[in-house]
PAZAPA-4460 file (N, C-alpha, C; in steps of 0.05 Angstrom, whole numbers, plus 32768, in hexadecimal, padded with zeros to 4 digits):
% residues 264
    n_x    n_y    n_z   ca_x   ca_y   ca_z    c_x    c_y    c_z   seq   type   mol
   871B   8AE4   855F   872E   8ADF   8574   8728   8AC2   8580     1      M     A
   873B   8AB2   8584   8739   8A95   858D   873E   8A97   85AC     2      I     A
   872B   8A8B   85BB   8730   8A89   85D7   8740   8A6F   85DC     3      S     A
   8755   8A71   85EC   8765   8A5A   85F2   8756   8A44   8603     4      L     A
   873F   8A4F   860F   8731   8A3C   8620   8723   8A28   860E     5      S     A
   871C   8A30   85F4   8711   8A1E   85E2   8724   8A08   85D8     6      D     A
   873D   8A0C   85DC   8751   89F7   85D6   8757   89E6   85EF     7      L     A
   8755   89F4   8607   875C   89E6   8620   8744   89D4   8629     8      Y     A
   872B   89DD   8625   8715   89CD   8631   8712   89B1   8625     9      S     A
   8715   89AC   860D   8715   8991   8600   872B   8980   860D    10      P     A
   8742   898B   8611   8758   897E   861E   8752   8975   863A    11      F     A
   8747   8987   864A   873F   8981   8666   872B   896A   8665    12      I     A
   8718   896C   8652   8703   8957   8652   870F   893C   864C    13      N     A
   8722   893C   8639   8731   8923   8632   873F   8917   864B    14      L     A
   874E   8929   8658   875E   8920   866F   874B   8916   8685    15      K     A
   8735   8923   8688   8722   891A   869D   8719   88FE   8697    16      W     A
   8711   88F9   867E   8706   88DE   8675   871B   88C9   8677    17      D     A
   8734   88CF   8670   8749   88BD   8670   8752   88B6   868E    18      L     A
   8752   88CA   869F   8758   88C5   86BB   8743   88B3   86C8    19      N     A
   8729   88B8   86C1   8714   88A8   86CC   8716   888C   86C1    20      K     A
   871C   8889   86A7   871F   886E   869B   8735   885F   86A7    21      L     A
   874C   886C   86AD   8765   885F   86B7   875E   8857   86D5    22      E     A
   8750   8866   86E4   874A   885E   8700   8733   884C   8704    23      R     A
   871F   884F   86F3   8706   8841   86F8   86FB   8833   86DF    24      Y     A
   870C   882F   86CB   8704   8823   86B2   86F8   8808   86B7    25      G     A
   8706   87F8   86C7   86FB   87DE   86CE   86EC   87E0   86E8    26      K     A
   86D3   87EC   86E5   86C4   87F2   86FC   86B9   87D8   870A    27      E     A
   86BA   87D8   8724   86AE   87C3   8734   8698   87D1   8746    28      V     A
   8681   87CE   873D   866E   87E0   8748   8666   87DE   8765    29      Y     A
   866B   87C7   8771   8665   87C4   878E   867C   87CF   879E    30      H     A
   8692   87D8   8793   86A8   87E5   87A3   86A5   8804   87A4    31      L     A
   86A6   880D   87BB   86A5   882B   87C0   86BE   8839   87BA    32      F     A
   86BD   8852   87B5   86D5   8863   87B1   86DE   886E   87C9    33      H     A
   86F7   886A   87D0   8703   8876   87E9   8703   8895   87E8    34      A     A
   8704   88A1   87D1   8705   88BD   87CF   86EA   88CA   87D6    35      S     A
   86D4   88B9   87DA   86BA   88C4   87E2   86B7   88BE   8800    36      S     A
   86CA   88B7   880E   86C6   88B1   882B   86BC   88C8   883B    37      A     A
   86AA   88C4   884C   869E   88DB   885D   868A   88EB   884E    38      G     A
   8684   88E4   8836   8670   88F4   8827   8654   88E7   8826    39      L     A
   8642   88F0   8817   8626   88E8   8814   8625   88CA   8812    40      C     A
   8618   88BD   8824   8613   88A0   8821   85FF   889A   8809    41      I     A
   85EC   88AB   8803   85DB   88A8   87ED   85E9   88A7   87D6    42      R     A
   85FC   88B7   87D1   860F   88B7   87B9   861C   889E   87B3    43      K     A
   8624   8890   87C8   8631   8875   87C6   861F   8862   87B7    44      H     A
   8604   8863   87BB   85F2   8851   87AF   85F3   8855   8790    45      W     A
   85F1   886F   8788   85F1   8875   876B   860B   886D   875F    46      F     A
   8623   8870   876C   863C   886A   8761   8640   884D   875D    47      M     A
   8633   883D   876E   8638   881F   876D   8620   8812   875E    48      T     A
   8610   8821   8753   85F9   8815   8742   85FE   8819   8725    49      N     A
   8604   8801   8717   860C   8804   86FA   85F4   880E   86E9    50      P     A
   85DD   880D   86F3   85C6   8816   86E1   85C0   8833   86E4    51      D     A
   85CF   8840   86F4   85CC   885E   86F9   85E3   886D   86EE    52      V     A
   85E1   887A   86D6   85F7   8888   86CA   85FA   88A4   86D6    53      P     A
   860F   88B1   86D2   8614   88CB   86DD   8602   88DC   86CC    54      E     A
   85F5   88F1   86DB   85E4   8904   86CD   85EF   8921   86CE    55      T     A
   8601   8925   86E0   860C   8942   86E4   862A   893F   86E6    56      D     A
   8637   893B   86CF   8656   893B   86CF   865F   8955   86D6    57      P     A
   8679   8959   86DE   8685   8973   86E4   8684   8986   86CC    58      P     A
   8680   899F   86D2   867F   89B3   86BE   869E   89BA   86B7    59      D     A
   86A2   89CA   86A3   86BD   89D0   8699   86CE   89DC   86B0    60      E     A
   86C2   89EF   86BF   86D0   89FD   86D6   86D8   89E7   86EA    61      K     A
   86C7   89D5   86F2   86CF   89BF   8706   86E5   89AE   86FC    62      S     A
   86E3   89A8   86E1   86F8   8997   86D5   8712   89A3   86D4    63      E     A
   8713   89BF   86D1   872D   89CE   86D2   8738   89CC   86ED    64      R     A
   8726   89D1   8701   872F   89CE   871D   873A   89B5   8724    65      V     A
   872D   89A0   871A   8736   8983   8720   8751   8980   8712    66      L     A
   8754   898A   86F9   876C   8988   86EA   8784   8994   86F8    67      R     A
   8780   89AB   8706   8794   89B9   8714   879F   89A7   872B    68      L     A
   878C   899B   8738   8793   8988   874D   87A4   8971   8743    69      G     A
   879E   8967   8729   87AC   8952   871E   87C9   895C   8717    70      T     A
   87CC   8974   870E   87E7   897D   8707   87F8   8981   8720    71      L     A
   87EC   8989   8736   87FB   898B   874F   8804   896F   8758    72      V     A
   87F2   895A   8758   87F8   893F   875E   8810   8935   874C    73      H     A
   880D   893B   8732   8823   8932   871F   883E   893E   8726    74      D     A
   883E   8958   872E   8857   8965   8735   8863   8957   874E    75      D     A
   8853   8951   8762   885E   8944   8779   8867   8928   8772    76      Y     A
   885C   891B   8762   8865   88FF   8759   887F   8902   874B    77      E     A
   8882   8917   873A   889C   891B   872D   88B2   8923   8740    78      K     A
   88AB   8932   8755   88BF   8939   8769   88C7   8921   8779    79      A     A
   88B5   890F   877E   88BB   88F8   878D   88CD   88E5   877B    80      I     A
   88C6   88E4   8762   88D5   88D2   8750   88F2   88DC   874F    81      A     A
   88F4   88F7   874D   8910   8903   874D   891F   88FF   8766    82      H     A
   8911   88FF   877C   891F   88FA   8796   8928   88DE   8798    83      F     A
   8916   88CB   878E   891F   88AE   8791   8937   88A9   877C    84      L     A
   8938   88B7   8766   894E   88B4   8754   8968   88BF   8760    85      K     A
   8965   88D5   876F   897D   88E0   877C   8986   88CE   8792    86      E     A
   8972   88C0   87A0   897A   88AF   87B6   8988   8897   87AC    87      K     A
   8981   888D   8794   8990   8877   8788   89AC   887F   8780    88      E     A
   89AE   8897   8775   89C8   88A1   876D   89D9   88A4   8784    89      R     A
   89CE   88AE   879A   89DD   88B2   87B4   89E9   8897   87BD    90      N     A
   89D7   8883   87BB   89DE   8868   87C4   89F6   885D   87B5    91      K     A
   89F5   8862   879B   8A0B   8858   878A   8A26   8867   8791    92      E     A
   8A24   8883   8797   8A3A   888F   879F   8A47   8886   87BA    93      K     A
   8A34   8881   87CC   8A3E   8878   87E6   8A4D   885D   87E4    94      E     A
   8A41   884C   87D3   8A4E   8831   87CE   8A68   8834   87C2    95      N     A
   8A6E   884A   87B4   8A88   884F   87AB   8A9A   8862   87BC    96      N     A
   8A91   8864   87D4   8A9D   8877   87E7   8AA0   8892   87DD    97      N     A
   8A8D   889A   87CC   8A8D   88B6   87C3   8A70   88C1   87C6    98      N     A
   8A6B   88CC   87DD   8A50   88D3   87E6   8A45   88EB   87D4    99      I     A
   8A2F   88E7   87C8   8A22   88FB   87B8   8A13   8911   87C9   100      Y     A
   8A19   8927   87C5   8A0D   893E   87D5   89F2   8947   87C6   101      I     A
   89DD   8946   87D6   89C3   894E   87CA   89B6   8962   87E0   102      Y     A
   89A6   8973   87D7   899C   8988   87E9   8987   897D   87FD   103      N     A
   8980   8963   87FA   896E   8958   880E   897E   893E   8819   104      N     A
   8996   8943   881F   89A5   892C   8829   899A   891D   8841   105      T     A
   898E   892E   8853   8982   8921   886B   896A   8910   8864   106      E     A
   895A   8919   884F   8945   8908   8846   894F   88EF   8839   107      L     A
   8965   88F2   882B   8971   88DA   881D   8978   88C4   8832   108      L     A
   8980   88CC   884A   8989   88B9   885E   8972   88AD   886E   109      R     A
   895B   88BD   886F   8947   88B6   8882   892F   88A7   8874   110      T     A
   892A   88AD   885A   8915   88A2   884C   891E   8888   883D   111      I     A
   8910   8871   8842   8918   8859   8835   890B   8857   8818   112      K     A
   88F1   885C   8817   88E2   885A   87FC   88C9   886B   87FD   113      T     A
   88C0   8871   87E7   88A7   8881   87E3   8895   8872   87CE   114      I     A
   887C   8870   87D3   886A   8867   87C0   8855   887A   87B8   115      S     A
   884C   887E   87A0   8838   8890   8797   8824   8885   8786   116      T     A
   880B   888E   8789   87F4   8887   8779   87F1   8868   8777   117      E     A
   87EC   885B   878C   87EA   883F   878D   87CC   8839   8792   118      V     A
   87C1   8826   8781   87A7   881D   8785   87A5   880A   879D   119      E     A
   8791   880E   87AE   878E   87FD   87C5   8770   87F3   87C6   120      V     A
   876B   87DF   87D5   8750   87D4   87D8   874C   87C9   87F4   121      A     A
   8735   87CD   87FE   872C   87C2   8817   8713   87B1   8813   122      L     A
   8717   8798   880D   8701   8786   8805   86EC   8783   881C   123      P     A
   86F6   8784   8834   86E3   8781   884B   86D2   8797   884F   124      E     A
   86D9   87AE   8842   86C9   87C7   8845   86BC   87CE   8829   125      L     A
   86C2   87BF   8815   86BB   87C2   87F9   86C3   87DF   87EF   126      N     A
   86DC   87E5   87F5   86E9   8801   87ED   8701   87FD   87DD   127      V     A
   8704   880E   87CA   871F   8810   87BE   8725   882C   87B6   128      R     A
   873F   8833   87AF   8747   884D   87AA   8767   884D   87A5   129      G     A
   8771   8867   87A4   878E   886B   879E   8798   887D   87B4   130      H     A
   87AB   8874   87C3   87B8   8887   87D4   87CE   8897   87C6   131      Y     A
   87D3   88AE   87D0   87E6   88C0   87C2   8804   88BA   87C7   132      D     A
   880A   88BB   87E0   8828   88B7   87E8   882A   88A8   8802   133      I     A
   883C   8894   8802   8843   8887   881A   8862   8886   881C   134      V     A
   886B   8890   8833   8889   8893   8837   8891   887F   884E   135      I     A
   88A4   886E   8847   88AF   885C   885A   88CC   8864   8862   136      V     A
   88CE   8866   887C   88E8   8871   8887   88FB   885B   888A   137      M     A
   8915   885F   888A   892A   884D   888F   8926   883F   88AA   138      E     A
   891A   884C   88BE   8916   8842   88D7   88FC   8831   88D8   139      T     A
   88ED   8830   88C2   88D5   881F   88C2   88BB   882C   88C3   140      G     A
   88B9   8845   88CC   88A0   8853   88CD   8892   8856   88B1   141      E     A
   8878   8855   88B2   8869   8859   889A   8857   8872   8899   142      V     A
   8859   8884   8887   8848   889B   8889   8838   889F   886E   143      Y     A
   8820   88A6   8872   880D   88AA   885A   8806   88C7   8856   144      L     A
   8807   88CF   883C   8800   88EC   8836   87EC   88EC   881F   145      Y     A
   87D9   88FE   8822   87C4   8904   880E   87C7   8921   8806   146      D     A
   87CA   8926   87EB   87CC   8940   87E1   87B0   894C   87DC   147      L     A
   87AD   8966   87E4   8794   8974   87DE   8799   8990   87D5   148      K     A
   878F   8997   87BF   878F   89B4   87B6   8777   89C1   87C3   149      T     A
   877C   89DA   87CA   8766   89E8   87D9   8767   8A06   87D0   150      I     A
   8750   8A14   87D0   874E   8A30   87C9   8752   8A41   87E3   151      G     A
   8752   8A5B   87E0   8754   8A6D   87F6   8741   8A6B   880B   152      S     A
   8727   8A68   8802   8711   8A67   8815   8711   8A4D   8826   153      W     A
   8717   8A36   881A   871A   8A1E   8828   8732   8A1E   883C   154      G     A
   8748   8A2A   8832   8760   8A2C   8842   875B   8A3D   885C   155      Y     A
   874C   8A55   8858   8746   8A64   886F   8735   8A56   8881   156      T     A
   8721   8A47   8878   870F   8A39   8889   871C   8A24   8899   157      R     A
   8732   8A19   888E   8740   8A04   889C   8757   8A0E   88AE   158      K     A
   8766   8A23   88A4   877E   8A2A   88B0   8782   8A49   88B8   159      F     A
   876D   8A5A   88B1   876D   8A74   88B5   876A   8A7B   88D2   160      G     A
   8765   8A96   88D7   8762   8A9F   88F2   874B   8A91   88FE   161      H     A
   874B   8A8D   8919   8737   8A7D   8927   871A   8A84   8921   162      T     A
   8716   8AA0   891E   86FB   8AAA   891B   86F1   8AA3   88FD   163      K     A
   8703   8A9D   88EC   86FB   8A98   88D0   86F9   8A7A   88CB   164      N     A
   8701   8A69   88DD   8702   8A4C   88D9   86E6   8A41   88DA   165      R     A
   86E2   8A2B   88CB   86C9   8A1D   88CD   86C4   8A11   88E8   166      D     A
   86AB   8A18   88F3   86A5   8A0F   890F   869E   89F2   890E   167      K     A
   8696   89E7   88F6   868F   89CB   88F4   869B   89BF   88DB   168      N     A
   86B6   89BD   88DC   86C5   89B4   88C4   86BF   8998   88BA   169      P     A
   86C0   8995   88A1   86BC   897A   8896   86D3   8968   889B   170      S     A
   86CE   894E   889B   86E2   893C   88A1   86E4   8925   888B   171      I     A
   86D9   892B   8874   86DB   891A   885D   86F7   8913   8854   172      N     A
   8709   8928   8855   8724   8923   884E   8732   8912   8861   173      N     A
   872C   8915   887B   8738   8905   888F   872E   88E5   888C   174      E     A
   8715   88E5   8886   870C   88C7   8882   8716   88BB   886A   175      L     A
   871B   88CD   8855   8726   88C2   883C   8743   88B7   8840   176      Q     A
   8754   88C8   884D   876F   88BF   8851   8770   88A7   8864   177      I     A
   875D   88A6   8877   875B   8890   888A   8755   8877   887B   178      A     A
   8743   8878   8868   873D   8860   8858   8755   8856   884A   179      T     A
   8764   8868   883E   877F   8860   8832   8792   8854   8849   180      Y     A
   8790   8861   885F   87A0   8858   8875   879C   883A   887E   181      G     A
   8783   8832   887C   877C   8817   8884   878A   8804   8870   182      L     A
   878A   880A   8857   8797   87FA   8843   87B5   87FB   8846   183      A     A
   87C1   8813   884C   87DD   8816   884E   87E6   8805   8868   184      V     A
   87D6   8806   887D   87DD   87F6   8895   87DE   87D9   888E   185      Q     A
   87CA   87CF   887C   87CA   87B4   8876   87E4   87AC   8865   186      Q     A
   87EB   87BF   8852   8801   87BA   883F   881D   87BA   884D   187      E     A
   8821   87CD   885F   883A   87D0   886A   883D   87C5   8887   188      F     A
   8825   87BE   8891   8826   87B1   88AE   8827   87C7   88C2   189      G     A
   8826   87E0   88BB   8827   87F5   88CF   8820   8810   88C1   190      R     A
   8818   8823   88D3   8813   883F   88C8   8818   8851   88E0   191      L     A
   882B   8862   88DB   8834   8873   88F2   882B   8891   88EF   192      D     A
   881E   8897   88D9   8814   88B4   88D7   8807   88B8   88BE   193      G     A
   87F2   88C9   88BD   87E3   88D1   88A5   87E3   88EF   88A4   194      M     A
   87E6   88FA   888C   87E8   8917   8888   87DA   8920   8870   195      Y     A
   87C9   8935   8873   87BD   8943   885C   87D0   895B   8855   196      L     A
   87D7   895A   883C   87EA   896E   8831   87D9   8982   881F   197      H     A
   87D3   899A   882B   87C3   89AD   881A   87D4   89BF   880C   198      Y     A
   87CE   89C2   87F2   87DD   89D5   87E0   87C8   89EA   87D7   199      Y     A
   87CE   8A03   87DF   87BD   8A17   87DA   87C0   8A22   87BE   200      K     A
   87A9   8A20   87AE   87AD   8A26   8791   87B1   8A44   878B   201      K     A
   87A9   8A56   879D   87AB   8A72   8796   87C9   8A7D   879A   202      D     A
   87D8   8A73   87AC   87F4   8A7D   87B0   8808   8A67   87B4   203      D     A
   8800   8A4F   87B0   8815   8A38   87B3   881F   8A34   87D0   204      S     A
   8811   8A3E   87E2   8817   8A38   87FE   880F   8A1D   8806   205      I     A
   881E   8A0D   8814   8814   89F3   881C   8815   89EF   883A   206      F     A
   8803   89E0   8844   8803   89DB   8861   87FC   89BD   8865   207      K     A
   8808   89B1   8879   8804   8996   8880   87F7   8991   8899   208      Q     A
   87E2   8980   8898   87D1   897A   88B0   87D2   895C   88B7   209      K     A
   87DA   8958   88D0   87DA   893C   88D8   87BF   8932   88DE   210      E     A
   87B8   891A   88D6   879C   890C   88DB   87A1   88F8   88F0   211      V     A
   8794   88FA   8906   8797   88E5   891C   8791   88C8   8913   212      P     A
   879F   88B6   891C   879A   889B   8913   877F   8891   891D   213      L     A
   8772   889E   8930   8758   8895   8938   8744   8897   8921   214      S     A
   874A   88A6   890C   8737   88A6   88F4   8737   888C   88E7   215      F     A
   8749   887A   88EB   8749   885F   88DF   872F   8851   88E7   216      L     A
   8729   8851   8901   8711   8844   890A   86F9   8852   8901   217      Q     A
   86FA   886D   88FF   86E3   887D   88F4   86DD   8876   88D7   218      D     A
   86F2   8872   88C7   86F0   8868   88AC   86E0   884E   88AA   219      A     A
   86EA   883A   88BB   86DD   8820   88BB   86BE   8824   88C2   220      I     A
   86B8   8834   88D6   869D   8836   88DC   868D   8843   88C7   221      T     A
   8698   8858   88B9   868B   8865   88A2   8685   8850   888C   222      Y     A
   8699   8841   8885   8693   882F   886D   8681   8819   8875   223      W     A
   8681   8810   888C   866E   87FA   8896   8652   8806   8895   224      K     A
   864F   881F   889B   8635   882C   8899   862B   882D   887B   225      N     A
   863F   8836   886A   8639   8836   884E   8630   881B   8843   226      V     A
   863E   8807   8849   8639   87EC   8842   861C   87E4   8848   227      N     A
   8615   87E9   8863   85FC   87E2   886D   85E4   87F1   885E   228      D     A
   85EA   880A   8856   85D5   881A   884B   85D3   8817   882E   229      A     A
   85E6   880E   8820   85E8   8810   8804   85E7   87F4   87F5   230      V     A
   85F9   87E2   87FF   85FC   87C8   87EE   85E3   87B7   87EE   231      L     A
   85DD   87AF   87D5   85C6   879F   87CE   85A9   87AB   87D4   232      F     A
   85AB   87C6   87D5   8591   87D3   87D9   8586   87DD   87BE   233      Q     A
   856C   87DA   87BA   855F   87E1   87A1   855B   87FF   879E   234      D     A
   855E   880D   87B1   855B   882A   87AF   856E   8838   87C3   235      S     A
   8576   8851   87BE   8588   885F   87CF   857E   8865   87EA   236      P     A
   8591   8866   87FE   8587   886D   8819   8579   8886   881A   237      P     A
   8568   888B   882D   8558   88A5   882E   8569   88BD   8833   238      P     A
   8561   88D4   882B   856D   88EC   8831   856B   88F1   884E   239      I     A
   8583   88F5   885B   8582   88F8   8879   8598   890C   8882   240      A     A
   8592   891C   8896   85A6   892F   889E   85C0   8922   88A7   241      N     A
   85D6   892D   889D   85F1   8925   88A4   85F9   890A   889A   242      F     A
   85E8   88FE   8888   85EE   88E6   887A   85EB   88E9   885A   243      K     A
   85D5   88F5   8852   85D0   88F9   8837   85C2   8911   8831   244      S     A
   85D2   8926   882A   85EE   8929   882A   85F9   892E   8847   245      P     A
   8614   8929   8849   8622   892E   8861   8625   894D   8865   246      V     A
   862E   8959   884F   8633   8977   884E   8620   8985   8838   247      Y     A
   8617   899B   883D   8604   89A9   882B   860F   89AC   880F   248      T     A
   862C   89B2   880E   8638   89B9   87F5   863A   89A0   87E2   249      W     A
   8636   8988   87ED   863C   8970   87DB   8629   896F   87C1   250      E     A
   860F   8976   87C6   85FD   8973   87AF   8605   8984   8797   251      C     A
   8611   899B   879B   861A   89AC   8785   8631   89A0   8775   252      G     A
   863F   898C   877F   8655   897F   8770   864F   8962   876B   253      Y     A
   8637   8959   8770   862F   893C   876B   8628   8937   874F   254      C     A
   8634   8922   8743   862E   891B   8726   8614   890B   8725   255      Q     A
   8607   8907   873B   85EF   88F7   873C   85D6   8907   8745   256      Y     A
   85DA   8922   8747   85C6   8931   8754   85AA   8931   8747   257      S     A
   85A9   892E   872C   8590   892B   871E   8582   8911   8725   258      T     A
   8590   88FC   8725   8584   88E2   872E   857C   88E4   874A   259      H     A
   858B   88F1   875B   8583   88F2   8778   8569   8902   877C   260      C     A
   8565   8915   876C   854C   8924   876E   8535   8914   8765   261      N     A
   8539   88FF   8756   8522   88EE   874A   851B   88D7   875D   262      N     A
   852C   88D4   8772   8525   88BE   8785   851C   88CB   87A0   263      Y     A
   8508   88BD   87AB   84FD   88C8   87C5   8512   88C3   87DB   264      N     A
***
């Protein structure tokens, strides 16, 4: 009997490598990754050091989980492309005094444009990344969205009954979108709202969470601390509570954990 996983795993590995090459093929090692905002400062040293290769790449299960997140992102991009196409068709019909009826007519009237998967950089903070979605309204407001796939346990810890919620929730997602928010603010001249859009993998329920704009300053502070601790240092910063790592679960997902154990 042939297991289909034997056919799927090589494909996942290939997609992982291609996606990494597409995003970080032209690596600039002194630039930090916005996707690691709010996480272990010690890890940033390894990521920006060209002489330190990865020692603990994701296993097959982790790659499948990441692939699922990519597929959800791709679907949202296709939905947005479809919406923009319908908006253009609607505009043509209006110009001909023959209004095209679409099931999102109100959105067609209120949304001016949508950008997806745009690379951004903050040279003053030595950070780069890719934001997911920026929506510009006809009235000028600019809104930033970051898509997150999440499992049942994580969803319950964030949005479940009060007694089940995390008493000390992580804020790395908030700092990540705020990092993108700084770049969006520079690009568009304004930023009116930031939202984390969680897609629950188990049953396809989704929930949107607004991130206060005050996190923009928190992101600046975080990246300045990273720069001070990491840039031009011959060794990684020391292991310290709430900094390296910030969360106890980070080490289990770190592709540099073996290296980290070899440094004092």
